[in-house]
N, C-alpha and C positions, 0 to 999 in steps of 0.2 A: 775341170768343173762340171762343164756340160754332159762330158762324157758320162761321169759317175752318176749324174742326177738321171742319164738314158738307161743306165746300165741297172740302177735302184728300180727304176720305173717300171721297166722289163720283167726283173727279176720277181717284182712284186706282182707282176700280171701271171708268171708262171704259178707261185705260189698260192693265188687265189685260185687258180684252175684245179691244183692240186686239192684243194679242198672241198672241191664241189662233190666230187664223188660219195662222201660221206654223208651226204642229205639224201643220197640215192639209193643207201643198203636198205632201210629200213621199208622203203613203200615199194622195192622191186624184189623182195628176197625170195617170194615165190616163183617168181619167173625162171630163178635158176634151180629149181630142184631139178636134181638129178643130172644136172650138165655138170661135166669135167671140165675143169680149166687146167691149162699147161703152158709154162714158162720154158720156154728152149732158151737156157742162156749158154752164150760162148763169147769167143771174138772174134775178131778181123781177120779174115784170109784162114778159117779154120773149118771151113765146109759145111758153116752154118746155112748159105743159102740153100744146098742139096739139101741139108735134114730139116728145113723148113719147106720144103716141096716135099720129102718125105710126110710131112703131115699136110698140107696143101693139096695134095692130089687126092687126098682119101675123102670120098663122099660126106662124110661124117662130121668133118672139120670145118670151122670159119678159121681163117688164119688169115693174120697181120704180121707184116714184117718190119719190124724195127722201130716202132710209134716213138719210142723215147727221141727219135730224130728230130721230132718236132719241138721238144723240150730244149735240147741242146742247140737247136738253130736259132729258138726264143730270144735268147739272152746275148747282150753284148759281153764280149771276152766271158764265154762262160767257164766254170771248173766242175769237173765231175764229182767232186765232193759235195759241192755246196749244191746240187741240182737233184741228187740222189734221193731224195725224199718226193720231190716233186714227181720224178719220174715213178715210183713206186704208186703215187696214189696216181697218177693218170691210168697206169698198167691196172690197178684195182677196177677205175671205172669201166674201161675198154672190156675186162674179162668179163663184166656183168653185161655189156652190151649196150654201155650209156656212151653214146658219143655225143652228148651236149658237153662235155669237157672240152671238145677240139674247138669251141666255140673261142677260146682265149686263144688257140694256136693258128687259127684259119679267118682268112680276111670274110666279109660279108659274102653273102652267096655263092658260098664255098660248095664244088663240084666232087664229087667222087674222087677226082683226080687229086683233091690236094691232100689226099692220104699218102704218103710216103711207098713209094716203090708199087701200089696197090694194083698193077696189074699182074702180079706173080700170084694173087691170091685166086684160086680157082673160083672160090666164094663168090668173089666179088664180080667174077665175069660170067657168072651164071644165075638162075632163077632164085630167089625172088630178087637179088639187087638187081639183076641187069635181064633185059625183056628176052635175051638168047642166051643160049651157051655156047661164048665164044670159043672159036676154033685154036686160036693162038693169043697171043699179046698184041700185037698189032687190031686184030677185030676185036679184043675187048678194050683198047683204049678208043676207037672208034665208034663202037657202039653202044656201050656202057658206062660212059661219064656222064651220069645224070646230075642236076641239081640238087643238093640236100642230101642227108646221111641217112633220111627215114627208111629207104630202103635197104641201107648197110646195115640198119640196126635189124630191122625184119630179118635178114639174112643171118643174122649174127644169133638171134632166138631160134632159128629152126634149125640149127646144128646142135648136134649133142656134145660138141668137145669145142670149146675155143682154144686158140692156142696162139700165141704171142711170141716170137724168137725175137731176142733182144742181145745185142754185144755192148750196152752201154750201162751194164750193173757189175760191180765189181767184188761185191761182197751178198751175204745172205742176210746179214742184222737188220738190214732197212725192210726186208721181204715178212718179217716176223708177222705185222700185224694182217698181210693177206693171209698168210698159212694157218691163222689163228681165228678168223673171220670165218663163222658159221654160214654166211652165206656162200663161199667160195669151198670147191673140193680142188685144192690146187696140188698138182704134181710138177715136179721140176725138173728136167732133164737136161744133165750140165756135160757140154759137148768140148772136148779138150782136144790140142791136137801137137805133136812134134812141136815144138820151139823154133827148131832149126828150119823144120819145112815153113811154119808160121814165116820166119823170118825170110827166108828165100822168095815167098810169094811177096811178102811187102818190100822187099828190097829190087822186084821185079815190076814194081809199080811206084816208081819217083813220083812224089808231089800228090798222089791220089787219094792219101790218107792224111794228108797233111794238118787239116783242120780238125779231126778228131784228135790226131796225135797232140796236138797244142790242150786241147780240153784234158786229154788222160793226165799231160804232165802238169797241170794244174797254170798254163800260161807260165812256165818256167822260163827263163833266159837259158838254153841249152845249147853247146854248139853242135851245129848242125852233123858234124860227123856222129855224134854220141845221141842224137835224137831217137833212133830205131832201136840202139840198145837198150835206152831208158824206158821206151814203151814197153819193149819185150821185158823188162824187170818188172815193170808195173802188171803187165798180163800175166806174167807167171805167178808174181805175189798172189793176183786176185785168184785165179786158180786154184792155187794152195790153200789159200783162208778159206774159200768156198770148200774145199774138199773136207779142210778138216774140220769146218763147222758141222758139217753133213754125216760124215762117217765117224770121224775120231771122238766126237765129245758133241752130237746132236741133242737139241732140246726134245722134249718127250714130243710136241707136236710135228715134229719134221722126220721121226719115225716111219719110213715105209712109203715116204713122200720126194724120195730125192732118187735119181737114177745118172750115175755118168756114164758115157761113153767117148770111148776114145777114137778119132778120125779112122786112125789104120785098123782099128777092126772092125770098123765098118765096111772100109776098103776090102778085105779080104774076106769077109763073111757076111756082105750085104743083106740076105735074106734073113740069115739066123739073127743079127744084131737088128733088124726092124721089126721082127716079129718080136723078139725080146721088148723092145720099145712098145710096140704095140698092145701088148701084154701088160704091161706096166701102167698105160694111161686108160686101158679100157676100150682099144679098138680093134676090129677085127683085119685079119689079114686077108685081102681077095685076091681073085686072080689077076684082075687088072694092075693093083697095085705088083705084085709079082714080077707081072710083066714088063712093067715102068721101072722098077729098081734094076732088074736086070740089065734091060738097053739103057738106062742112065749109066749105070758103073762099068759098061762095057762097052764103050765107044772109042774114037780114035781122038779125040779131042785133049788139048794139052793143058787148057786151063791158063794160056797167056795171052797177052796182047787184047784185043777187042773180047775174049771169050773169058776175060779173067773174072767177071761180075755175072756170067751168065751161069744157068744150069744145063748143061748141054749133054750130049752121051761123050763120056770118058773113059780111060781105061784107068780107074780110081787107084788101083796099085802102082801104075807106073806113075801118077801124080803125087800119090805119097811119097814115094821114094825119089823124089826128082832132086830134092836138096842136095843126095850125096855125091850128084857127079856135076851138078852145076854151081853149086857155093863152094867160094874158096875156103881152104882148113881153118885160115886165119880167122874167119867170119864165126867159121862153126865155133872155134875156140871160145870165141869171144862170148856169143849166145851161149855157152854151156857154162862159163863163168857166170853169167848174170842170173842164170834159169836153172842153176844146177840142183837147187834144193826139189824145186816143182817136179822136175825131171827123175830124180830118184823116187819120188813119191806116186808119181805118176807112170812109172812104168818104162823110161826111156832109158838106155843104156849109151853114155857118152861113149865117144869115140878119143882116143888118142894120138893120131896119126892121119897123115894123109890117106896114107895106104889103107888103112883100117875103114874110114872113111867110106873109100870107094870098092870096097871088099863086099859087092852086094851079097853073097851067100851067108854073109855075117848078120845074122838076125838083131837089130836094135831093140826091138820090141819085147821088152820081157812079160813071160804069161802070167798072167795075176787075175784073180776073180776082183772084178770092179762091179759096184753095186750101179 
């Protein structure tokens, strides 16, 4: 009973926090005139950290990585479905540079470092959020961790684009109020990746994603051997639902505000794909960004071990194809069973034997026009 009371109390705190942004809309709408708001939606191990940096490194962008982490970690035994509205309202507030909503998630006398993965945001490691322009994350951690979020709000308001990257949203319908909000010019960039590659990446990190997996599976008691496949099924279903909602039967207010990108397309032609995304959200490609994108997608890193959660120079094409030689065909077959419908719709060709899987001359990415 004690645990139940605690959970109810924490859930109430989260829901109360979610209600705050609605009071903010009326008094601050003028501050958002001309600002573009972007939600980068994806799932774990899909290249979203790299895509987040494609935005974060741009000088016009104020970027935050996965703010819904604060919601998911606030409640005891949370469930993804239960918290989706709290996540939605947190995002609404942050998109409008109102960080007072974080009072319900942070301890008293919070610092900038209370924000999840804050050092990956260029905007938080440079003026006006910080007194210096940090050369790297280490220097940012040492020099930019000031008390309070006033400078964070100021930095947010001085950028033309606010971008939030999120892996904890599994459908679009809860976002409809944001898309219909006249104070927001919201664009949705939806990043997907071959489920077999996602599974291989998750399989290489046992235990690292257990907390989030439990929430995705709504706290269900699932045999350990089946957890990864069950998570993949939920992830694939969410991509399918988001795509169908936005492309096959979009409501009028979603027209022209959704763009899908496949990680594999990005790996093969990064400059073209990033240019298309920038055009979609109204950003200019710069020479510095071109150089950063080329360097980051043409390195030697493998994206495993300590590098798994870092954006470092890697050979993006090799990383995207690594599952074909590293994943047993029995596991590939099982992923194809739970994700077959999504793979077909998103343009990923199935393999039917180990020989076919390892034939790297056989292109498994179907050429198709994705918005």
